[in-house]
LUMFI-932375 format. One line per field, with one value per atom (N, C-alpha, C): atom name; residue in three letters; x, y, z. Coordinates in Angstrom, 3 decimals, always signed. Atoms other than C-alpha are relative to their C-alpha. Layout:
atomo: [CA  ...]
residuo: [ala  ...]
px: [X  ...]
py: [Y  ...]
pz: [Z  ...]
This chain:
atomo: [N  CA  C  N  CA  C  N  CA  C  N  CA  C  N  CA  C  N  CA  C  N  CA  C  N  CA  C  N  CA  C  N  CA  C  N  CA  C  N  CA  C  N  CA  C  N  CA  C  N  CA  C  N  CA  C  N  CA  C  N  CA  C  N  CA  C  N  CA  C  N  CA  C  N  CA  C  N  CA  C  N  CA  C  N  CA  C  N  CA  C  N  CA  C  N  CA  C  N  CA  C  N  CA  C  N  CA  C  N  CA  C  N  CA  C  N  CA  C  N  CA  C  N  CA  C  N  CA  C  N  CA  C  N  CA  C  N  CA  C  N  CA  C  N  CA  C  N  CA  C  N  CA  C  N  CA  C  N  CA  C  N  CA  C  N  CA  C  N  CA  C  N  CA  C  N  CA  C  N  CA  C  N  CA  C  N  CA  C  N  CA  C  N  CA  C  N  CA  C  N  CA  C  N  CA  C  N  CA  C  N  CA  C  N  CA  C  N  CA  C  N  CA  C  N  CA  C  N  CA  C  N  CA  C  N  CA  C  N  CA  C  N  CA  C  N  CA  C  N  CA  C  N  CA  C  N  CA  C  N  CA  C  N  CA  C  N  CA  C  N  CA  C  N  CA  C  N  CA  C  N  CA  C  N  CA  C  N  CA  C  N  CA  C  N  CA  C  N  CA  C  N  CA  C  N  CA  C  N  CA  C  N  CA  C  N  CA  C  N  CA  C  N  CA  C  N  CA  C  N  CA  C  N  CA  C  N  CA  C  N  CA  C  N  CA  C  N  CA  C  N  CA  C  N  CA  C  N  CA  C  N  CA  C  N  CA  C  N  CA  C  N  CA  C  N  CA  C  N  CA  C  N  CA  C  N  CA  C  N  CA  C  N  CA  C  N  CA  C  N  CA  C  N  CA  C  N  CA  C  N  CA  C  N  CA  C  N  CA  C  N  CA  C  N  CA  C  N  CA  C  N  CA  C  N  CA  C  N  CA  C  N  CA  C  N  CA  C  N  CA  C  N  CA  C  N  CA  C  N  CA  C  N  CA  C  N  CA  C  N  CA  C  N  CA  C  N  CA  C  N  CA  C  N  CA  C  N  CA  C  N  CA  C  N  CA  C  N  CA  C  N  CA  C  N  CA  C  N  CA  C  N  CA  C  N  CA  C  N  CA  C  N  CA  C  N  CA  C  N  CA  C  N  CA  C  N  CA  C  N  CA  C  N  CA  C  N  CA  C  N  CA  C  N  CA  C  N  CA  C  N  CA  C  N  CA  C  N  CA  C  N  CA  C  N  CA  C  N  CA  C  N  CA  C  N  CA  C  N  CA  C  N  CA  C]
residuo: [unk  unk  unk  unk  unk  unk  unk  unk  unk  unk  unk  unk  unk  unk  unk  unk  unk  unk  unk  unk  unk  unk  unk  unk  unk  unk  unk  unk  unk  unk  unk  unk  unk  unk  unk  unk  unk  unk  unk  unk  unk  unk  unk  unk  unk  unk  unk  unk  unk  unk  unk  unk  unk  unk  unk  unk  unk  unk  unk  unk  unk  unk  unk  unk  unk  unk  unk  unk  unk  unk  unk  unk  unk  unk  unk  unk  unk  unk  unk  unk  unk  unk  unk  unk  unk  unk  unk  unk  unk  unk  unk  unk  unk  unk  unk  unk  unk  unk  unk  unk  unk  unk  unk  unk  unk  unk  unk  unk  unk  unk  unk  unk  unk  unk  unk  unk  unk  unk  unk  unk  unk  unk  unk  unk  unk  unk  unk  unk  unk  unk  unk  unk  unk  unk  unk  unk  unk  unk  unk  unk  unk  unk  unk  unk  unk  unk  unk  unk  unk  unk  unk  unk  unk  unk  unk  unk  unk  unk  unk  unk  unk  unk  unk  unk  unk  unk  unk  unk  unk  unk  unk  unk  unk  unk  unk  unk  unk  unk  unk  unk  unk  unk  unk  unk  unk  unk  unk  unk  unk  unk  unk  unk  unk  unk  unk  unk  unk  unk  unk  unk  unk  unk  unk  unk  unk  unk  unk  unk  unk  unk  unk  unk  unk  unk  unk  unk  unk  unk  unk  unk  unk  unk  unk  unk  unk  unk  unk  unk  unk  unk  unk  unk  unk  unk  unk  unk  unk  unk  unk  unk  unk  unk  unk  unk  unk  unk  unk  unk  unk  unk  unk  unk  unk  unk  unk  unk  unk  unk  unk  unk  unk  unk  unk  unk  unk  unk  unk  unk  unk  unk  unk  unk  unk  unk  unk  unk  unk  unk  unk  unk  unk  unk  unk  unk  unk  unk  unk  unk  unk  unk  unk  unk  unk  unk  unk  unk  unk  unk  unk  unk  unk  unk  unk  unk  unk  unk  unk  unk  unk  unk  unk  unk  unk  unk  unk  unk  unk  unk  unk  unk  unk  unk  unk  unk  unk  unk  unk  unk  unk  unk  unk  unk  unk  unk  unk  unk  unk  unk  unk  unk  unk  unk  unk  unk  unk  unk  unk  unk  unk  unk  unk  unk  unk  unk  unk  unk  unk  unk  unk  unk  unk  unk  unk  unk  unk  unk  unk  unk  unk  unk  unk  unk  unk  unk  unk  unk  unk  unk  unk  unk  unk  unk  unk  unk  unk  unk  unk  unk  unk  unk  unk  unk  unk  unk  unk  unk  unk  unk  unk  unk  unk  unk  unk  unk  unk  unk  unk  unk  unk  unk  unk  unk  unk  unk  unk  unk  unk  unk  unk  unk  unk  unk  unk  unk  unk  unk  unk  unk  unk  unk  unk  unk  unk  unk  unk  unk  unk  unk  unk  unk  unk  unk  unk  unk  unk  unk  unk  unk  unk  unk  unk  unk  unk  unk  unk  unk  unk  unk  unk  unk  unk  unk  unk  unk  unk  unk  unk  unk  unk  unk  unk  unk  unk  unk  unk  unk  unk  unk  unk  unk  unk  unk  unk  unk  unk  unk  unk  unk  unk  unk  unk  unk  unk  unk  unk  unk  unk  unk  unk  unk  unk  unk  unk  unk  unk  unk  unk  unk  unk  unk]
px: [+1.578  +22.717  -1.086  +1.053  +19.689  -0.997  +1.098  +16.919  -0.987  +1.285  +14.203  +0.726  -0.193  +16.577  +0.600  +0.332  +16.348  +1.241  -1.020  +19.272  -0.515  +0.356  +18.843  +0.879  -0.928  +20.169  -0.573  +0.507  +20.105  +0.528  -0.278  +19.955  -0.488  +0.430  +19.846  -0.287  +0.270  +17.849  -0.645  +0.422  +17.350  -0.115  -0.322  +18.400  -0.801  +1.083  +15.859  +0.786  -0.349  +16.963  -1.353  +1.174  +15.215  +0.752  -0.562  +15.658  -0.799  +0.676  +14.693  +0.776  -0.469  +14.975  -0.170  -0.155  +16.142  +0.512  -0.781  +16.860  +1.098  -1.152  +20.364  +0.123  -0.160  +19.729  -0.849  +0.739  +17.286  +0.651  -0.655  +18.337  -0.265  +0.756  +18.302  -0.729  +0.893  +16.419  -1.572  +1.387  +13.605  -0.361  +0.235  +14.089  -0.698  +0.348  +13.660  -1.272  +1.195  +10.711  -1.053  +1.057  +8.452  +0.156  -0.245  +9.678  -0.166  +0.401  +9.904  -0.766  +0.634  +7.874  +0.542  -0.779  +10.444  -0.045  -0.244  +9.406  +0.455  -0.559  +11.147  +1.289  -0.967  +14.061  -0.603  +0.344  +13.100  +0.739  -0.528  +13.778  -0.046  +0.250  +14.563  +0.554  -0.765  +17.161  +0.211  -0.300  +17.941  +1.271  -1.575  +21.482  +0.929  -0.745  +22.919  +0.344  -0.287  +23.033  -0.645  +0.569  +20.497  +0.217  -0.020  +21.013  -1.270  +1.192  +17.475  -0.222  +0.178  +17.661  +1.278  -0.856  +20.784  -0.135  +0.088  +20.950  +1.534  -1.228  +23.822  +0.364  -0.394  +25.545  +1.224  -1.016  +27.808  +0.322  -0.440  +27.627  +0.280  -0.402  +28.565  -1.108  +1.295  +26.348  +0.267  +0.188  +25.518  -1.315  +1.689  +22.571  -0.420  +0.952  +20.604  -0.537  +0.349  +19.446  +1.121  -1.252  +22.936  +0.615  -0.586  +23.393  -0.735  +0.849  +22.259  -0.225  +0.364  +20.378  +0.892  -0.724  +22.745  +1.371  -1.607  +26.032  -0.281  +0.472  +23.968  +0.267  +0.447  +23.663  +1.116  -0.589  +24.827  +0.363  -0.266  +25.341  -0.979  +1.039  +23.731  -0.458  +0.396  +21.486  -0.623  +0.687  +20.151  -0.792  +0.843  +17.341  -0.390  +0.929  +15.531  -0.779  +1.072  +13.306  +0.915  -0.856  +16.153  +0.922  -0.840  +17.673  -0.662  +0.621  +15.187  +0.509  -0.839  +16.410  -0.990  +0.869  +14.107  -1.470  +1.093  +10.905  -0.060  -0.098  +12.296  +1.011  -0.568  +13.491  +1.612  -1.349  +17.308  +0.420  -0.393  +18.701  +0.009  -0.335  +19.302  -1.515  +1.153  +15.606  -0.636  +0.519  +14.924  +0.166  -0.297  +16.718  -0.451  +0.554  +15.601  -1.587  +1.443  +11.898  +0.337  -0.125  +13.110  +0.618  -0.763  +15.302  -0.859  +0.725  +12.738  +0.948  -1.169  +15.504  -0.782  +1.166  +12.532  -0.804  +0.989  +10.398  -1.134  +0.736  +8.587  +0.460  -0.151  +10.131  +0.795  -0.546  +11.515  +1.513  -1.514  +15.232  +0.315  -0.342  +14.751  +0.749  -0.986  +15.645  +1.366  -1.643  +18.871  +0.606  -0.811  +19.838  +0.290  -0.054  +18.967  +0.814  -0.976  +21.034  +1.257  -1.322  +23.785  +0.743  -0.220  +23.899  +0.304  -0.219  +23.915  +1.478  -1.433  +26.745  +1.006  -1.059  +28.807  -0.043  -0.004  +27.777  +0.615  -0.481  +28.986  +1.507  -1.601  +32.450  +0.445  -0.780  +32.610  -1.211  +1.194  +30.268  +0.114  -0.095  +31.713  +0.493  -0.312  +31.527  -0.098  -0.138  +32.241  -1.121  +1.205  +29.331  +0.856  -0.731  +31.882  +0.143  +0.165  +32.178  -1.190  +1.441  +28.658  -0.299  +0.493  +27.986  +0.794  -1.248  +31.292  -1.123  +0.461  +29.396  -1.343  +1.427  +25.757  +0.134  -0.042  +27.006  -0.362  +0.698  +25.875  -1.568  +1.331  +22.421  -0.788  +0.560  +20.177  -1.318  +1.400  +17.088  -0.318  +0.644  +15.147  -0.860  +1.235  +12.804  +0.936  -0.510  +15.408  +1.546  -1.018  +18.760  +0.947  -0.834  +20.517  +0.360  -0.366  +20.964  -0.474  +0.966  +17.986  +0.730  -0.535  +19.717  +1.135  -1.162  +23.046  -0.071  +0.577  +21.585  -0.387  +0.785  +19.759  +1.183  -0.979  +22.950  +0.904  -0.928  +25.050  -0.883  +0.765  +22.181  -0.209  -0.097  +21.923  +1.215  -1.331  +25.878  -0.161  +0.087  +25.148  -0.881  +0.985  +22.215  +0.855  -0.759  +24.197  +0.968  -1.162  +27.429  -0.663  +0.438  +25.073  -0.443  +0.571  +23.452  +1.203  -1.197  +26.738  +0.529  -0.337  +27.992  -0.789  +0.676  +25.232  -0.263  -0.022  +25.398  +1.194  -1.477  +29.076  +0.266  -0.082  +28.490  -0.109  +0.275  +28.438  -1.441  +1.317  +25.001  +0.470  -0.599  +25.280  -1.140]
py: [-0.577  +206.666  -1.102  +0.700  +205.039  -0.052  +0.057  +204.048  +0.730  -0.804  +206.516  +1.597  -1.355  +209.583  +0.416  -0.653  +211.802  +1.219  -0.878  +213.622  +1.083  -0.900  +216.945  +0.332  -0.115  +217.115  +0.862  -0.659  +219.280  -0.524  +0.444  +218.032  +0.736  -0.926  +219.771  -1.162  +0.808  +217.741  +0.557  -0.484  +218.809  +1.286  -1.570  +222.341  +0.499  -0.323  +222.420  -0.581  +0.149  +222.775  -0.782  +0.706  +220.305  -0.031  +0.596  +220.234  -0.912  +1.437  +216.744  -0.297  +0.821  +215.055  -1.479  +1.288  +211.447  -0.863  +0.882  +208.564  -0.466  +0.478  +207.403  -1.149  +1.060  +204.200  +0.088  -0.105  +205.687  +0.050  -0.319  +205.285  +0.934  -1.214  +207.928  -0.148  +0.584  +205.872  +0.367  -0.320  +206.142  +1.412  -1.438  +209.645  +0.684  -0.477  +210.593  -0.551  +0.516  +208.335  +0.253  -0.143  +208.385  +1.531  -1.252  +211.758  +0.936  -0.891  +213.840  -0.339  +0.585  +212.029  -0.101  +0.092  +211.551  -1.481  +1.255  +208.415  -0.738  +0.212  +208.200  -0.941  +1.062  +206.390  -1.106  +1.265  +202.835  -1.018  +1.123  +199.898  -1.035  +0.981  +197.140  -1.480  +1.127  +194.734  +0.439  -0.296  +196.595  -0.232  +0.434  +195.161  +0.690  -0.711  +197.861  -0.791  +1.202  +194.908  +0.705  +0.096  +196.103  +1.677  -1.151  +199.965  +0.850  -0.549  +200.778  +1.483  -1.160  +203.373  +1.092  -0.998  +205.306  +1.227  -1.712  +209.066  +0.374  -0.672  +211.615  +0.451  -0.879  +212.614  +0.580  -1.052  +215.658  -0.533  +0.626  +214.388  -1.621  +1.539  +210.826  -0.754  +1.101  +207.824  -0.923  +0.970  +206.016  -0.996  +0.619  +203.355  +0.662  -0.730  +205.285  -1.321  +0.872  +202.051  -0.120  +0.272  +201.605  +1.041  -1.085  +205.305  +0.356  -0.432  +206.529  +1.254  -1.504  +209.697  +1.136  -1.069  +211.400  -0.109  -0.290  +210.679  +0.741  -0.845  +212.928  +1.462  -1.441  +215.824  +0.901  -1.251  +219.163  -0.349  +0.343  +217.354  +0.206  -0.198  +217.925  -1.475  +1.174  +215.036  +0.317  -0.255  +214.823  -1.476  +1.437  +212.113  +0.248  +0.046  +211.308  +1.317  -1.301  +214.081  +1.255  -1.104  +216.429  +0.094  +0.359  +215.183  +1.272  -0.718  +217.361  +1.387  -1.371  +220.982  +1.219  -0.975  +223.791  -0.386  +0.391  +221.714  -0.788  +0.608  +220.104  -1.509  +1.135  +216.558  +0.163  +0.041  +216.157  -1.103  +0.802  +214.523  -1.446  +1.391  +211.447  -0.832  +0.569  +211.106  -0.254  +0.043  +211.814  -0.925  +0.695  +209.699  -1.691  +1.026  +206.609  -0.288  -0.113  +207.580  -0.458  -0.093  +207.932  -1.235  +1.291  +204.656  -1.446  +0.974  +202.520  -0.814  +0.693  +201.993  -0.092  +0.410  +201.062  -0.845  +1.104  +198.340  +0.549  -0.099  +198.161  +1.172  -1.266  +201.302  -0.060  +0.041  +199.957  +0.213  -0.174  +199.815  +1.382  -1.187  +202.984  +1.113  -1.243  +205.895  -0.183  +0.283  +204.156  +0.060  -0.012  +203.849  +1.296  -1.670  +207.504  +0.605  -0.746  +208.640  -0.274  +0.546  +206.342  +0.761  -0.421  +207.423  +1.587  -1.463  +211.210  -0.144  -0.200  +210.747  -0.342  +0.572  +208.794  +1.386  -0.884  +211.824  +1.289  -1.162  +214.477  -0.147  +0.210  +212.736  +0.045  +0.023  +211.719  +0.034  +0.025  +213.005  -0.730  +1.175  +210.163  -1.124  +1.068  +207.134  -1.169  +1.294  +203.768  -0.864  +1.104  +201.167  -0.694  +0.693  +199.199  +0.631  -0.832  +202.068  +0.490  +0.034  +202.349  -0.985  +1.099  +198.957  -0.431  +0.161  +198.931  +0.924  -1.150  +202.283  -0.480  +0.049  +200.786  -1.741  +1.273  +197.259  -0.415  +0.413  +197.777  +0.175  -0.064  +198.415  -1.020  +1.104  +195.466  +0.056  -0.027  +195.166  -1.535  +1.240  +192.141  -0.046  -0.168  +193.096  -0.014  -0.078  +193.799  -0.644  +0.598  +192.479  +1.246  -1.389  +196.149  +0.708  -0.781  +196.744  +1.553  -1.346  +199.449  +1.156  -0.897  +200.970  +0.574  -0.520  +201.358  +0.835  -1.093  +202.866  +1.278  -1.148  +205.159  +1.153  -0.391  +206.206  +0.932  -0.796  +206.878  +0.978  -1.071  +208.829  +1.357  -1.355  +211.086  +0.833  -0.454  +211.737  +0.660  -0.592  +212.621  +1.402  -1.253  +214.987  +1.004  -1.187  +216.825  +0.252  -0.491  +216.950  +0.993  -0.845  +218.565  +1.284  -1.616  +221.187  +0.546  -0.419  +221.758  +1.032  -1.022  +222.941  +0.954  -0.818  +224.679  +1.099  -1.115  +226.886  +0.755  -0.768  +227.530  +0.444  -0.335  +228.435  +1.212  -1.228  +232.303  +0.189  -0.266  +233.618  +0.589  -0.505  +234.461  +0.386]
pz: [-0.307  +132.242  +0.038  -0.293  +133.433  -1.121  +1.120  +130.895  +0.503  -0.321  +130.483  +0.235  +0.036  +131.281  -1.537  +1.555  +128.052  +0.168  +0.332  +126.586  -1.226  +0.977  +124.854  -0.907  +1.433  +121.157  -0.913  +1.158  +118.386  -1.330  +1.077  +115.058  -1.251  +1.169  +111.586  -1.274  +1.236  +108.946  -0.869  +0.858  +105.802  -0.095  +0.070  +106.550  +1.016  -0.943  +109.518  +1.203  -1.345  +112.935  +0.933  -0.567  +115.531  +1.585  -1.334  +119.418  +0.361  -0.271  +120.837  +1.276  -1.389  +124.149  -0.281  +0.444  +123.220  +1.285  -0.947  +125.138  -0.371  +0.344  +124.925  -0.766  +0.561  +123.292  -1.275  +1.248  +120.493  -1.284  +1.279  +117.073  -0.814  +0.569  +114.754  -0.991  +0.956  +111.940  +1.067  -0.441  +114.665  +0.318  -0.340  +115.647  -1.410  +0.997  +112.097  -0.670  +0.529  +111.198  +0.923  -0.918  +114.175  +0.837  -0.485  +115.881  -1.145  +1.170  +112.702  -1.016  +1.105  +110.363  -1.205  +1.194  +107.847  -0.671  +0.011  +106.789  -1.403  +1.215  +103.425  +0.198  -0.365  +105.400  +0.622  -0.389  +105.699  +0.737  -0.776  +107.882  -0.807  +0.434  +106.321  +0.778  -0.563  +108.225  +1.499  -1.283  +111.498  +0.441  -0.438  +111.377  -0.939  +0.786  +108.814  -1.328  +0.802  +106.416  -1.490  +1.154  +103.707  -0.818  +0.336  +103.342  -0.284  +0.130  +103.130  +0.827  -1.020  +105.989  +0.159  +0.111  +104.543  +0.058  -0.069  +105.327  -0.123  -0.246  +104.972  +1.498  -1.558  +108.253  -0.205  +0.412  +107.599  -1.442  +1.014  +103.984  -0.349  +0.205  +104.703  +0.293  -0.123  +103.984  +1.310  -1.511  +107.391  -0.224  -0.549  +108.266  +1.150  -1.465  +110.594  +0.822  -1.095  +112.081  +0.784  -0.776  +113.572  +0.615  -0.557  +114.676  +1.212  -1.134  +118.079  -0.203  +0.242  +117.886  +0.885  -0.537  +120.422  -0.397  +0.588  +118.525  -1.216  +1.282  +115.647  +0.481  -0.531  +118.108  -0.570  +0.813  +116.348  -1.297  +1.678  +112.739  -0.766  +1.092  +109.779  -0.929  +0.541  +108.470  -1.365  +1.446  +104.694  -0.106  +0.678  +104.056  -1.223  +1.555  +100.886  -0.295  +0.476  +101.266  +0.154  +0.278  +101.601  -1.329  +1.318  +98.343  -1.117  +0.962  +96.207  +0.218  -0.071  +95.233  -0.396  -0.064  +96.057  -0.788  +0.171  +95.375  -1.367  +1.376  +92.117  +0.386  -0.333  +92.243  -0.443  +0.631  +92.112  -0.977  +1.110  +89.075  +0.306  -0.602  +90.991  +0.010  -0.177  +91.750  -1.241  +1.385  +88.149  -0.722  +0.934  +86.700  +0.557  -0.532  +89.135  -0.654  +0.931  +87.609  -1.312  +1.252  +84.256  -0.571  +0.609  +83.766  +0.948  -0.695  +86.188  +1.200  -1.242  +88.926  +1.210  -1.451  +91.571  -0.302  +0.242  +92.057  +1.174  -1.128  +95.640  +0.801  -0.498  +96.906  +1.262  -1.281  +100.135  -0.109  +0.024  +99.068  -0.851  +0.850  +96.962  +0.471  -0.680  +99.381  +0.183  -0.228  +100.487  -1.041  +1.414  +96.874  -0.381  +0.427  +96.019  +0.941  -1.086  +99.257  -0.390  +0.397  +98.370  -1.382  +1.162  +94.887  -0.239  -0.206  +95.602  +0.718  -0.732  +97.916  -1.073  +1.310  +94.835  -0.871  +1.002  +92.574  +0.600  -0.300  +94.923  +0.177  +0.013  +94.832  -1.064  +1.164  +91.406  -1.210  +0.519  +88.850  -1.629  +0.970  +86.055  +0.138  -0.747  +87.733  -1.053  +0.856  +85.696  +0.562  -0.565  +86.092  +1.104  -0.743  +87.984  +1.451  -1.332  +90.564  +0.833  -0.703  +90.866  +0.581  -0.841  +91.829  +1.108  -1.323  +94.343  +1.057  -0.843  +95.716  +0.580  -0.296  +95.810  +0.676  -0.597  +97.321  +1.267  -1.133  +100.563  +0.267  +0.072  +99.468  -0.748  +0.557  +98.658  -0.296  +1.005  +96.318  -0.221  +0.063  +96.563  -1.365  +0.999  +93.364  -1.473  +1.308  +90.558  -0.236  +0.010  +89.027  +0.077  -0.132  +89.678  -1.337  +1.095  +85.865  +0.001  +0.159  +86.027  +0.991  -0.992  +89.191  -0.450  +0.409  +88.007  -1.087  +1.188  +84.600  +0.443  -0.804  +86.856  +0.471  -0.271  +88.331  -0.902  +1.064  +85.216  -0.564  +0.469  +83.975  +0.622  -0.822  +86.757  +0.017  -0.055  +86.585  -1.267  +1.162  +82.842  +0.218  -0.421  +84.039  +0.565  -0.749  +86.575  -0.603  +0.696  +84.137  -1.135  +1.062  +81.558  +0.527  -1.049  +84.158  +0.348  -0.361  +85.103  -1.294  +0.959  +81.822  -0.626  +0.329  +80.784  +0.663  -1.185  +83.986  -0.007  +0.165  +83.175  -1.244  +1.153  +79.631  -0.068  -0.127  +79.105  -0.663  +0.750  +77.958  -1.472  +1.328  +74.296  -0.788]
């Protein structure tokens, strides 16, 4: 297709459907930030190496700076803004605040999204597994200890919440 030719796509972002006309070369990151105003997803390196732009695409973490918006047509996207549940912070977000797992904030959205993806699969990860899962996310401000602790705290919070909801009222 020639540059300037627009393609109609439909994206479901954080549970809301959007119909957009995008250029074939337009990145998902740019559509989220500049077209939809979801600025929580950050641009760090533009090469997929830092993880600041991580979003969930059909539940799988991807670096949105490397995904063309047209390839997300008809798919579900979750950004850091969509992690909260019913107006309340998700336990991952709560734990990052509680444990101080953030500094300047550029990398934080990517870490939070990746942490949620991990906890969606494993509610009792080892510190080693957390470090492995987060290895594609770079932070220039911390030594990662508080970030790993944040994920472990979030896992405990989710497990505790699940056990409270599964217990019969007495």
